[in-house]
C-alpha positions as CSV (number, residue, x, y, z in Angstrom):
1,M,-3.2,14.2,0.9
2,I,-2.0,10.8,-0.2
3,N,-4.3,7.7,0.2
4,I,-2.6,4.5,1.1
5,T,-4.4,1.1,1.3
6,C,-3.6,-0.9,4.5
7,S,-4.7,-4.1,6.1
8,T,-4.7,-5.4,9.6
9,R,-2.1,-8.0,10.7
10,E,-2.2,-10.7,13.3
11,G,1.4,-11.7,13.8
12,T,3.4,-9.6,16.3
13,S,6.5,-11.8,16.6
14,K,9.8,-10.8,15.0
15,G,9.6,-13.8,12.6
16,A,6.1,-12.8,11.4
17,V,7.3,-9.3,10.7
18,R,10.4,-10.6,8.9
19,R,8.1,-12.7,6.7
20,L,6.1,-9.7,5.8
21,R,9.1,-7.7,4.8
22,R,10.5,-10.6,2.7
23,D,7.2,-10.6,0.8
24,G,7.3,-6.9,0.1
25,I,5.0,-5.7,2.8
26,I,5.8,-3.0,5.4
27,P,4.5,-3.5,8.9
28,I,3.0,-0.4,10.5
29,V,1.6,0.6,13.9
30,V,-1.0,3.3,14.1
31,Y,-1.3,5.2,17.4
32,S,-4.4,7.2,18.4
33,K,-5.0,9.2,21.5
34,G,-7.1,7.3,24.0
35,R,-7.2,4.1,21.9
36,P,-5.0,1.0,21.8
37,A,-2.4,0.8,19.1
38,E,-3.5,-0.9,15.9
39,M,-1.1,-3.1,13.9
40,G,-1.3,-3.2,10.1
41,S,0.6,-3.5,6.9
42,V,1.0,-1.7,3.6
43,S,2.4,-2.7,0.3
44,R,6.0,-1.6,-0.3
45,V,5.2,-0.9,-4.0
46,E,2.4,1.5,-3.0
47,I,4.6,3.3,-0.4
48,E,7.4,3.7,-3.0
49,A,5.0,5.2,-5.6
50,A,3.6,7.6,-3.0
51,M,7.2,8.7,-2.0
52,R,8.1,9.3,-5.6
53,S,5.0,11.6,-6.0
54,I,6.1,13.9,-3.2
55,Q,8.1,16.9,-4.2
56,A,11.6,17.3,-2.7
57,G,11.4,18.9,0.8
58,F,7.7,18.3,1.3
59,L,7.8,15.0,3.1
60,P,7.5,16.5,6.6
61,I,4.3,18.3,5.8
62,T,2.7,15.5,3.7
63,V,-0.5,14.0,5.1
64,F,-1.1,10.3,4.5
65,S,-4.6,8.9,4.7
66,L,-4.8,5.1,5.6
67,K,-7.8,3.2,4.1
68,D,-8.6,-0.4,4.9
69,A,-11.3,-2.8,3.7
70,S,-13.9,-1.3,6.1
71,G,-13.1,2.2,5.0
């Protein structure tokens, strides 16, 4: 399991998402059964480091755990 630190985001417009990407932040959407979708963001540097640590061929079965400030 790979732990990734995320944060919530407010902006949903195309411009807000482009600003995030320009600043090296990846916008994400987390879907859960029976709950509304939650919008957040993760650091590009952290995602790249996580992807480098995964062995070739193991990405489809890798579990990512998202942690935010509240746990």
